[in-house]
C-alpha positions as CSV (number, residue, x, y, z in Angstrom):
1,M,-0.1,-0.3,-0.2
2,S,1.7,3.1,-1.2
3,T,0.4,5.4,1.2
4,S,1.6,3.4,4.6
5,T,5.0,3.8,6.5
6,Q,7.2,1.4,4.5
7,Q,10.4,0.7,6.1
8,P,14.1,1.1,4.9
9,S,15.8,-2.4,4.9
10,T,18.8,-0.8,6.2
11,L,17.1,-0.2,9.7
12,R,17.7,-3.3,11.7
13,K,15.1,-5.3,13.6
14,T,16.2,-6.9,17.1
15,P,13.2,-9.2,17.8
16,G,15.1,-11.4,20.5
17,K,16.2,-8.1,22.6
18,A,13.0,-6.7,22.2
19,A,11.2,-9.5,23.2
20,L,13.8,-10.2,26.3
21,A,13.1,-6.3,27.2
22,S,9.3,-6.8,27.0
23,F,9.4,-10.1,28.9
24,L,11.6,-8.3,31.7
25,G,9.1,-5.2,31.7
26,S,5.9,-7.1,31.8
27,T,7.1,-9.2,34.7
28,L,7.7,-6.4,36.7
29,E,4.7,-4.8,35.8
30,Y,2.3,-7.5,36.7
31,Y,4.3,-8.4,39.6
32,D,3.5,-4.9,40.8
33,F,-0.4,-5.6,39.7
34,F,-0.3,-9.1,41.3
35,I,1.4,-8.0,44.8
36,Y,-1.4,-5.7,44.9
37,G,-4.3,-7.8,44.3
38,S,-3.0,-10.5,46.8
39,A,-2.6,-7.5,49.5
40,A,-6.3,-6.2,48.4
41,A,-7.5,-9.9,49.0
42,L,-5.6,-10.6,52.1
43,V,-4.6,-7.7,54.0
44,F,-6.1,-4.3,52.7
45,G,-9.5,-4.2,54.3
46,P,-8.4,-4.3,58.0
47,L,-5.3,-2.3,57.5
48,F,-6.8,0.5,55.4
49,F,-10.5,0.2,55.4
50,P,-11.2,-1.0,59.0
51,S,-14.9,-1.8,59.5
52,E,-17.0,-4.1,61.9
53,D,-18.2,-6.1,58.8
54,P,-14.9,-8.0,57.3
55,A,-16.8,-7.7,54.0
56,V,-16.9,-4.0,54.2
57,G,-13.3,-3.5,54.3
58,L,-12.9,-6.2,51.6
59,I,-15.1,-4.1,49.1
60,G,-13.1,-1.3,49.8
61,A,-9.7,-3.0,49.1
62,F,-11.3,-4.3,46.0
63,A,-12.4,-0.9,44.9
64,T,-9.0,0.3,45.4
65,F,-7.7,-2.6,43.2
66,G,-9.8,-1.1,40.2
67,V,-8.9,2.6,40.8
68,A,-5.6,1.7,39.0
69,Y,-7.9,0.5,36.0
70,V,-9.6,3.8,36.0
71,A,-5.9,5.5,35.9
72,R,-5.1,3.4,32.8
73,P,-6.9,4.9,30.0
74,V,-5.5,8.4,31.4
75,G,-2.1,7.0,31.1
76,G,-2.9,5.4,28.0
77,L,-4.3,8.7,26.4
78,V,-0.9,10.4,27.4
79,M,1.6,7.8,26.8
80,G,-0.2,6.7,24.0
81,H,0.5,10.4,22.5
82,F,4.0,10.7,23.3
83,G,4.6,7.0,22.2
84,D,3.4,7.9,19.0
85,K,5.4,11.4,18.8
86,L,8.6,10.5,20.8
87,G,9.3,6.6,20.5
88,R,8.3,3.5,22.0
89,K,11.4,2.8,23.9
90,R,11.4,6.1,25.7
91,I,7.7,5.8,26.9
92,L,8.5,2.4,28.2
93,F,11.4,3.7,30.2
94,I,9.0,6.3,31.7
95,T,6.0,3.8,32.5
96,L,8.3,1.3,34.1
97,G,9.8,4.1,36.2
98,V,6.4,5.4,37.6
99,M,5.2,2.1,38.5
100,G,8.5,0.9,40.3
101,L,8.3,4.0,42.2
102,A,4.5,3.8,43.1
103,S,4.9,0.4,44.3
104,L,8.0,1.2,46.6
105,G,5.8,3.7,47.9
106,I,2.9,2.0,48.9
107,G,5.4,-0.4,51.0
108,F,6.0,2.3,53.3
109,L,2.4,3.9,53.7
110,P,1.0,4.1,57.4
111,S,-2.4,2.3,58.2
112,Y,-5.7,3.7,59.0
113,S,-4.8,3.4,62.8
114,Q,-1.9,5.2,62.4
115,I,-3.1,8.4,60.3
116,G,-6.6,7.8,60.1
117,V,-8.2,8.7,56.5
118,W,-5.1,10.0,54.8
119,A,-4.1,6.2,54.7
120,P,-6.8,5.0,51.9
121,I,-6.2,8.4,50.4
122,L,-2.3,7.7,49.9
123,L,-3.1,4.3,48.9
124,V,-5.3,5.2,46.3
125,L,-2.8,7.8,44.9
126,G,-0.2,5.0,44.9
127,R,-2.5,3.0,43.0
128,L,-3.2,5.6,40.6
129,A,0.2,5.7,39.5
130,Q,0.5,1.8,39.0
131,G,-2.2,2.4,36.5
132,F,0.4,3.8,34.3
133,S,1.1,0.6,32.0
134,A,4.4,0.0,30.2
135,G,2.9,-0.8,26.6
136,A,5.5,-3.1,25.4
137,S,3.5,-4.6,22.5
138,T,3.9,-2.0,20.4
139,L,7.7,-2.2,20.7
140,T,8.0,-5.8,20.4
141,L,5.4,-6.1,17.6
142,E,7.7,-3.5,15.3
143,H,10.9,-5.5,15.9
144,S,9.1,-8.7,14.8
145,P,9.9,-10.8,11.8
146,E,6.9,-11.1,9.4
147,G,5.1,-14.5,9.8
148,R,6.3,-14.7,13.6
149,R,4.9,-11.4,15.3
150,G,2.5,-13.1,17.3
151,F,5.2,-15.5,18.5
152,F,7.7,-12.7,19.4
153,T,5.1,-10.4,20.7
154,S,3.6,-13.2,23.2
155,F,6.6,-12.6,25.2
156,V,5.1,-9.7,26.7
157,M,2.2,-11.6,28.4
158,T,4.5,-14.4,29.3
159,G,6.2,-11.8,31.4
160,Y,2.6,-11.4,33.0
161,A,2.8,-15.4,34.0
162,S,6.3,-14.8,35.1
163,G,5.4,-11.6,37.4
164,M,2.1,-13.6,38.7
165,V,4.4,-16.6,39.8
166,L,7.1,-14.2,41.2
167,A,4.3,-12.4,43.1
168,T,3.1,-15.5,44.6
169,L,6.0,-17.1,45.2
170,V,7.2,-13.7,47.4
171,F,3.7,-13.8,49.0
172,I,3.4,-17.4,50.0
173,P,5.9,-17.0,52.9
174,V,4.3,-13.7,53.9
175,A,0.7,-14.8,54.0
176,A,2.2,-17.7,56.2
177,L,3.5,-15.5,58.8
178,P,2.0,-14.7,62.0
179,T,-1.3,-12.4,61.8
180,E,0.5,-9.8,64.2
181,A,3.6,-9.7,62.0
182,L,1.8,-10.0,58.6
183,M,-0.4,-7.0,59.4
184,S,2.6,-4.8,60.7
185,W,5.5,-5.2,58.4
186,G,5.5,-8.6,56.4
187,W,3.0,-7.2,54.0
188,R,5.2,-4.5,53.1
189,I,8.2,-6.8,51.7
190,P,6.4,-7.7,48.3
191,F,6.3,-4.0,47.6
192,W,9.8,-3.0,48.9
193,L,10.9,-5.5,46.3
194,S,9.6,-3.5,43.7
195,I,12.9,-1.7,43.7
196,V,13.8,-4.2,40.9
197,V,11.6,-2.6,38.9
198,L,13.5,0.6,38.6
199,A,16.8,-1.4,38.0
200,I,14.8,-3.0,34.9
201,A,13.8,0.3,33.7
202,Y,17.2,1.5,33.4
203,W,18.2,-1.7,31.6
204,V,15.4,-1.0,29.0
205,R,16.5,2.5,28.5
206,T,20.4,1.8,28.0
207,H,20.1,-1.5,26.2
208,L,17.1,-1.4,23.5
209,D,17.0,0.1,20.0
210,E,14.0,2.4,18.8
211,T,11.9,0.4,16.4
212,P,12.4,0.5,12.7
213,V,8.9,1.3,12.2
214,F,9.0,4.5,14.0
215,E,12.4,5.2,12.7
216,A,11.3,5.2,9.4
217,A,8.1,7.1,10.1
218,K,10.3,10.1,11.8
219,D,12.8,10.1,9.1
220,R,10.2,10.5,6.4
221,Q,8.1,13.2,8.6
222,A,5.3,10.5,8.7
223,V,4.6,10.9,12.6
224,A,1.1,12.0,13.1
225,P,1.0,15.6,15.0
226,M,-2.1,14.5,17.0
227,P,-2.4,10.8,17.2
228,L,-5.4,10.6,19.4
229,R,-7.4,12.6,17.0
230,E,-6.2,10.6,14.1
231,V,-6.8,7.6,15.5
232,L,-10.5,8.6,16.6
233,R,-11.0,10.2,13.2
234,F,-10.1,7.1,11.1
235,Q,-9.9,3.9,13.2
236,S,-12.7,4.6,16.1
237,A,-14.3,1.4,15.0
238,D,-10.9,-0.4,15.7
239,V,-10.5,1.2,18.9
240,V,-14.4,-0.1,20.0
241,R,-13.4,-3.3,19.1
242,V,-10.2,-3.5,21.2
243,V,-12.2,-2.4,24.2
244,G,-14.6,-4.9,23.9
245,M,-12.2,-7.9,23.4
246,S,-10.2,-6.5,26.4
247,I,-13.1,-7.0,28.5
248,M,-11.8,-10.6,28.4
249,S,-9.2,-9.8,30.8
250,V,-12.2,-10.0,33.6
251,M,-11.5,-13.7,33.4
252,Q,-8.1,-12.6,34.9
253,T,-8.8,-10.8,37.9
254,I,-12.0,-13.1,38.6
255,F,-9.7,-16.0,39.1
256,T,-6.6,-14.2,40.6
257,V,-8.3,-11.7,42.9
258,F,-11.8,-12.4,43.7
259,G,-11.0,-16.0,43.4
260,L,-8.4,-16.0,46.1
261,S,-10.8,-14.0,48.5
262,Y,-13.4,-16.6,47.7
263,A,-11.3,-19.5,48.2
264,T,-9.7,-18.4,51.6
265,G,-12.8,-17.1,52.7
266,A,-16.3,-18.7,52.0
267,A,-14.6,-22.0,50.5
268,G,-12.1,-22.7,53.5
269,F,-9.0,-23.4,51.8
270,D,-5.7,-21.9,53.3
271,K,-3.9,-19.2,51.9
272,A,-0.8,-20.8,51.0
273,S,-2.7,-23.8,49.1
274,I,-4.7,-21.3,46.8
275,L,-1.6,-19.4,46.2
276,T,0.3,-22.2,45.3
277,V,-2.2,-23.5,42.7
278,N,-2.8,-19.9,41.1
279,A,0.9,-19.7,40.9
280,V,1.5,-23.4,39.2
281,A,-1.6,-22.9,36.9
282,I,-0.4,-19.4,35.5
283,G,3.1,-20.4,35.6
284,L,2.6,-23.3,33.3
285,S,0.8,-20.7,30.7
286,M,4.2,-19.2,30.2
287,F,4.9,-22.2,28.1
288,V,1.2,-22.2,26.5
289,M,1.5,-18.6,25.6
290,P,4.0,-18.7,23.1
291,L,2.5,-22.0,21.5
292,T,-0.8,-20.6,20.7
293,A,0.6,-17.2,19.7
294,K,2.7,-19.5,17.4
295,L,-0.3,-21.4,16.1
296,S,-2.1,-17.7,15.4
297,D,0.8,-16.8,13.0
298,R,-0.5,-19.8,11.2
299,V,-4.2,-20.1,11.5
300,G,-5.0,-16.5,12.6
301,R,-5.6,-14.3,15.6
302,R,-9.6,-14.6,15.6
303,P,-10.0,-18.6,15.9
304,L,-8.2,-18.4,19.0
305,L,-9.7,-15.6,20.5
306,L,-13.0,-17.1,20.1
307,T,-12.0,-20.7,21.6
308,A,-10.6,-18.5,24.7
309,A,-14.1,-16.8,24.8
310,I,-16.1,-19.8,24.8
311,G,-14.0,-22.0,26.5
312,C,-13.5,-19.7,29.6
313,S,-17.3,-19.3,29.7
314,V,-17.6,-22.8,30.2
315,T,-14.6,-23.7,32.7
316,I,-15.4,-20.7,34.9
317,F,-18.3,-22.8,36.3
318,A,-16.1,-25.9,36.7
319,Y,-13.4,-23.9,38.8
320,F,-15.9,-22.4,41.2
321,G,-17.8,-25.5,41.5
322,A,-14.4,-27.2,42.3
323,L,-13.8,-24.7,45.1
324,S,-17.0,-25.8,46.4
325,T,-16.2,-29.4,46.9
326,G,-13.1,-28.5,49.0
327,N,-10.7,-30.9,46.9
328,I,-7.7,-29.0,46.3
329,L,-6.9,-31.6,43.2
330,L,-9.9,-30.8,41.7
331,V,-9.4,-26.9,42.1
332,F,-5.8,-27.4,40.3
333,A,-7.7,-29.6,37.5
334,A,-10.3,-26.7,36.9
335,A,-7.8,-23.8,37.1
336,F,-5.5,-25.4,34.5
337,V,-7.7,-26.0,32.1
338,N,-9.5,-22.4,32.7
339,M,-6.1,-20.3,33.0
340,T,-3.4,-22.5,31.5
341,L,-5.0,-23.7,28.7
342,L,-7.9,-21.4,27.4
343,Y,-7.3,-18.4,28.7
344,S,-3.8,-18.4,27.1
345,C,-5.4,-18.5,23.8
346,F,-6.3,-14.9,24.6
347,N,-3.5,-13.9,26.8
348,G,-0.6,-14.8,24.5
349,I,-2.3,-13.2,21.2
350,W,-3.8,-9.9,22.2
351,P,-0.6,-8.0,22.5
352,A,0.1,-8.6,18.6
353,Y,-3.6,-8.6,17.6
354,F,-4.5,-5.2,19.3
355,A,-1.6,-3.6,18.1
356,E,-1.8,-5.4,14.3
357,L,-5.1,-3.5,14.0
358,F,-3.7,0.1,13.9
359,A,-1.7,1.7,11.8
360,A,2.1,2.7,12.7
361,P,1.5,6.8,13.3
362,V,-1.3,5.7,15.5
363,R,-0.5,2.3,16.8
364,Y,0.6,3.2,20.2
365,S,-2.3,5.6,20.7
366,G,-5.2,3.2,19.3
367,M,-3.9,0.1,21.4
368,A,-3.5,1.7,24.5
369,L,-7.0,3.7,24.3
370,G,-8.9,0.7,23.5
371,N,-7.0,-1.9,25.7
372,Q,-7.4,0.5,28.6
373,L,-10.8,1.4,28.5
374,G,-11.6,-2.6,28.2
375,L,-9.4,-3.1,31.4
376,V,-11.6,-0.8,33.6
377,V,-14.3,-3.3,33.5
378,A,-11.6,-6.1,34.6
379,G,-10.1,-3.7,37.4
380,F,-13.4,-3.5,39.1
381,A,-14.4,-7.2,38.2
382,P,-13.7,-8.3,41.8
383,L,-15.6,-5.5,43.2
384,I,-18.6,-6.3,41.2
385,A,-18.1,-9.7,42.2
386,G,-17.9,-9.4,45.8
387,L,-21.3,-7.2,45.4
388,I,-23.3,-9.9,43.6
389,L,-22.0,-12.8,45.6
390,G,-24.7,-14.7,47.0
391,K,-25.2,-16.8,49.9
392,G,-24.8,-20.4,50.6
393,H,-23.2,-23.4,48.5
394,D,-24.1,-21.8,45.2
395,G,-23.4,-18.0,46.0
396,W,-21.0,-18.0,43.4
397,L,-23.5,-18.6,40.5
398,P,-23.9,-14.9,39.7
399,V,-20.2,-14.3,39.8
400,A,-19.8,-16.9,37.1
401,G,-22.7,-15.4,35.2
402,F,-21.1,-12.1,35.2
403,A,-18.0,-13.6,33.7
404,V,-19.7,-15.3,31.2
405,L,-21.3,-11.8,30.2
406,C,-18.0,-10.5,29.7
407,M,-16.7,-13.3,27.5
408,T,-19.8,-13.3,25.3
409,I,-19.1,-9.2,24.6
410,A,-15.3,-10.0,24.1
411,G,-16.3,-12.8,21.8
412,V,-18.6,-10.7,19.8
413,A,-16.2,-8.1,19.5
414,A,-13.5,-10.6,18.1
415,F,-15.9,-12.3,15.5
416,F,-16.6,-8.6,14.1
417,S,-12.7,-7.6,14.0
418,R,-10.7,-8.3,10.9
419,E,-7.7,-10.9,10.7
420,T,-4.2,-9.4,10.7
421,A,-1.7,-12.4,10.8
422,K,-1.2,-12.6,7.2
423,T,-0.9,-8.7,6.6
424,P,2.6,-7.2,6.1
425,I,3.5,-4.9,8.6
426,E,3.3,-1.7,6.3
427,D,-0.1,-2.4,5.4
428,L,-1.7,-2.8,9.1
429,G,-4.2,-0.4,10.0
430,E,-5.9,-0.5,6.3
431,P,-8.6,2.1,7.5
432,Y,-6.1,4.4,8.5
433,W,-4.4,4.7,5.2
434,R,-7.7,4.7,3.3
435,G,-8.8,7.7,5.1
436,V,-5.7,9.7,5.0
437,S,-5.4,8.8,1.1
438,T,-9.1,10.2,0.8
439,R,-8.0,13.1,2.9
440,N,-4.9,14.0,0.8
441,R,-7.0,13.8,-2.5
442,T,-9.4,16.3,-1.2
């Protein structure tokens, strides 16, 4: 396509280095998110939202978990704009640094009993800062060779699994501490370890090259002056599709955050057992996600996304049903099928697919805006689940129904999205190029 961002052959792609940087960045990004989710489920209620009714404190803690997902669209707008104007590498460095400092700061917060209402206020501010996502997908995609974009970009979410496992392994001994130690200083340790995020951010800043696609666009002065305005003008339908597909992430937060609280509360499992099940199930997805992404390079992105939407809708009932039996082996089997196998069909593919829907001049903005708006629903899913949770043995049924509704929305959005796996990178975002060409003619 003559109007697209062709890239000179002299510009060198470094897919291995980009994949490693994305893996490390995502590992620490999701480590931060998962330690917060674990702390919200286990300790933040009584520490920051004390109440005579523990359920009220838990709902308050879940609300702060969702707050970061409100910040993510704002961060997506700001970072997307500058990512499309200044480059992918520079913005990745900034967002990782902000997240690292925010998590470190949360680890030093005083509790409600020490400073009163300022404690939850400061917690919310720290959580808002955590909401600035790193956006490594665009960078990795643009470094990837044709025909293997899905495989290399899947390492962004392999880092998600790695971060979750790392957070869980850190929290298992912490959760096993005596209650007094856990509530006073033990919960802070995982947040203090976020200092590593800053080291990773520095490594990314000094070792990674800017993407050839962005450099080519800059050299040809093809960088969009107002990327957000351009993407909404020419690709607003794709933004809406990404919003819908991103709602599939509800499955992740229902499983890892609400599921942890339900399992250790109403279902009666001990914390270490459920944390271990979660760590193993999601840890194994580190090996499944690259395989599903590689398969999507051959058969397309949409079939795998539809498989995830349908399969997860069925197996979420099996997971909560297994929790109700009290049998930890059944819980692990259901978690393995739901998270390790089926959810990986979405989680290993969306980083490439969402980025591929947009043209290079607006790619960072379009993907960030659509993805982060959809993730708002995922962020508040544990809160919604806590509010609709019924009483008794089958009280989880409304929660599973809510998850199925979200999977249906995501599946419909995927069904009506165009396939991109075989499209050359310079031709991605066809509606944008068609719109720009029409504008130029007129």
